[in-house]
N, C-alpha and C positions, 0 to 999 in steps of 0.2 A: 558562818563562813571559816570557824576556826581550822577545818582541813585545810583550807587555801592557804592560809598564813603558815600555818605549821609545817606543812608540806615543801612550801619555798624556802622557808627558814633552815630546815634540816639541810636541804640541798646547798644552800648559800654557805652555811656554817662549814660544810666540807670542803667547799671550793676556797672559802677563806683560809683554812689551814693549809692548803696547796700553796695558795698565794704568798702567805706570810712565811711560809718554809723556804719558799725561794728569795723573797724580799731579804731575810734574815740570813739567806745562806746555809741553811741547815740542810737541803738538798742542792747537789749541784745541778747546772743547767742540762746535764745530758740524762738526767733522771726522768725526764719528761718522755723523752724518746723511748726508753727503756719502760715505763709505765704502759705508754701507749701501745708498744708492741706486744708486751705481756698481756694487756686487755685485748687486744685486736685477736691474736693468736690463740689464747688460752681461756681467761675468765669470762670474755663476753661470750664466746660459743658455749661455755657450760652453762651461762644464765640463759641465753636463748634456747638451747636444749630443754631446759627445765620448765620455762613458761611455755613453749609451744606444747611440749609432751602432755601438760598438766592443763591443757586447754580443751574446750569443747568445739572442735572443728567443724561439726555439721551446723551447730547453732550459729557459730559466726559467720555463717554465710546466707544470713538473713537479710535484713535490712541495713544493720549497722556497718557489715562489711563494705557492701555497695556504696554505701553513703561516704564511708570514708575515703574509699579508693577514687570515688568520682571527683568530691572536693578537692583532695590532694593533687589529682591530675590537672583540674581547673587552674589551681593557683600555680601549680608547677609550669603549666604550658603559660600562663599570663607572665609570670618571671622570665620564662625563656624569651618570649615575645619582646619584652621591654628590653631585655639584655641584646638580642639581636639588633633592635631598631636604635636604642639609645647608648647603652654602653658598650656595645660592641666587644664583649668579653669574649675568650677562647671558650671551645666547648666546655673543657673540664671545669673552668672557673663558673660557666653558667650552671651547669649541672650542680656543683657545690651550693651556689646561690638558690637555686630552685628547690634543692633538697632543703634547705635551711628555711625556706619559706613555708613548706608544706608538712616537715616531719616532727610531729608533736612528742613530748617529753610525757607519754602516755603510762610510762612505768613508775619513774621516780615521783612524780607530781600527780600525774592522773589517777593512780588508785586512791590515794588519802583524799584529795579533792573530790572524787566521784562518790566515795563512801560518806563523807560529811554534808556533801550538797544534795545528793537524791537518795542516799541511804544504800546504795549497792554499787559494786565494782564491775557489774556483768557488761557494762558498756566498754570497758577498757581492752579487753581481749580481743573483739573485732579488730579494734585500732591497730592494736599491737600486732596480730597476725597480718592484717595488710601491709603494715611497713615493714615488717621481718621478711615477709614472703614474697611481696611484690615490689614495694618501693626499695628496700635494700639492696636486693639484687639487680634491678633496672639501674638505679644509680653508681653502684659499684662496677657494673659492668661498662658502663658509659666513661667512669673515670680510667678503668683500665685501658680501655680501647684508645681513648683520647691520649694516655701517656706513652702508648707504643707507637713504633715507626711504620708498622704495616697493620693494616685491618684485613682481616679475613672472616669468612662466616664460620669456619672452624673454630677460629679464636672466641668469636661472639658468641659461640654455642658453648663453648667448655668455659669461658671466662667466670661464670657464676659458680662453677662449680670447683674452681679452686680458691674459693674464699670460704675459711674455717667458719664463719658466722653463718655463710647460707647453707654449708654442708650440716652443721650443727640444727639449723633450724629444719632442713628436710627431714634429718633423722627425728627430729621432734614431731613431726608431722606423721611420720609412720608409726611412733609409738602411740601417739593420739588416737589414730584411726583403727589400730588393731586392738588397743586394750592392753598390750604387753608391758611389763613392768620391768626393769633391770633390777638385777640381784642388788641387795645392799652393798655388797663389796664393790660393785661398779658404781652406783648411785650415791653413796654417799661422799667418795670423793670429788664427784661432780658437783653435788650441792655445796661442798665447801669451797670449790673454786668460784662457783657462782656467786657465793656470798661476797667475795672479793671483787666483783667485776663493777658494781655501782662505785664505791668509794674509790677504787683504781681509776677509773673515767673522770671523777669529780676531782680528784688529786691532780692527775695530768692536766685538766682544764684550768685550775687554779694556778698551777706553776706557769702555764702558757700567759697568764694576765699579769705577770709579774714583768715580763720582757717588754712590754710596750702599752702605752695608753690605747684604749679603743677609739675608734672613729677618727683616726689620723688622717691627714690630707696625703691622698697617694696610696691608701691602702683600701680603696674601695668604699669610701664614706656613703657614697650616693647608693651603691647597690647594699650597703648593709641596712640603710634605712628603707629603703623600698622594699627589701625581704622582711624586716621587723614590722612594717605596716601592713604586710599582706599576710603574715602570721597571725598578728595581734588583732588586727581589725577585718582584714578582706576574708580571710578564711572563716571567721564564725558568721560572717553576713551569708557567705556561699552555702554554708552548711545548713544555716537557716532556710534559706530559700528553697534549697533542695529536699531538707527534710519536711518543710511545711507543703510545699506546693508539688513535689513530685512524690515524695513516700508517704506524704498524709501524717506525718509524725504530730504530735500534739503532748500538751502537759510535761510530764515528768521525762519523758523518753524524748521529746524534742530539746527540753533543757540540757540532760546528759549529753546529747549528742553536740551542742552547741559548744558546752563546756569543755568537752575534749577536743575541740576546733580552737579553742582560745588559749590552750595549754602553751607553754613557751617551747621552743626549739629545742629538740633533744641533744644531750651532749655526744650522743652516736654520730652526728653530722661531723662534729669536730674528729671524732675517732675515725671516720670513713675517711675524711679528707686526708688526714695525717700522713699515711702510708705514701701517697702518691704526691704530696707536696704542693698541692694545687688548691687554690681557695680557703687555705686555712685560717687566714685573717679574718677574712669576712664571716667564716663559719663561727670563729671564735666570738667575733663582735655581735654577730645577730644572737647568738646563745645568750649573751650578756645582757642584750639591750632587753630581748623578750622577756628574760627572767626577771629583770627589773621592773617590766611594765605589765606582766601579767596578772598581778594581784588585782589592779585596776580593772583591768579587762576581765577577769572573772567575777569581780563584785558586780560590774554592770550588768554582765551576762544574767547574773541571778537575780539581780533588781528587776530587770526586764521582763525575764521568762519565768522567774520562781513565784 
């Protein structure tokens, strides 16, 4: 399970750079906002375009994609139910918590973990596609509508198409389905920008950690704990049950699916929440807590199912 540890250590190292850069005042506080906006509008769309364009869309519509979608929907709905019954948080904050409890870090940690744990990364692509093409548009639309004064069907329909990451993902789908490849003069700059996406998001996240300690009273501590438990423990159990008894998975395939579910919350949740200024503290704390706990969760999954 060296891939589990190494993947988490790599991500943690870059986050730590951002954290210490803020603590020692190497970077000013407003840098976090600049990095977040740059990632949201430029580098992340470039990364999503390259990932989706290089994926096998048709193969991803088999077992893995429906399983990923059903499990994410189940966990998200469970968090929403708890929020409306007990936390009584507004719609936007509830959406961020639901996303944090069901949106996995399949790219940064999922690829090395999958490679070392089951010998292939083919199970990562369906999870990424479901998150990019279904979950991200849905939650971004909810956040956009919740932040506006007026809700209309026209705005609801057009909201996803105003998001650069969703536009980039849609263009990637077209490229993947048609098999068309962009000329090098176009693709090379996109690849360069895509290479900056992950470190930029991780640096921005590290900068955000320097401002305030996590799990502070009044900062959504209960919501953070619930979302963390749902992501680290609840989602793997749900995926195991659905995979085993609904989709008939077993062996390495079942192990790979549960490992994907036990991954920590992706930094993209913080990235999606930041432009709207809603639920950012909960998103940050859930990412931190799930990242800290996921090594143990992944090792337990590998021990039980491997």
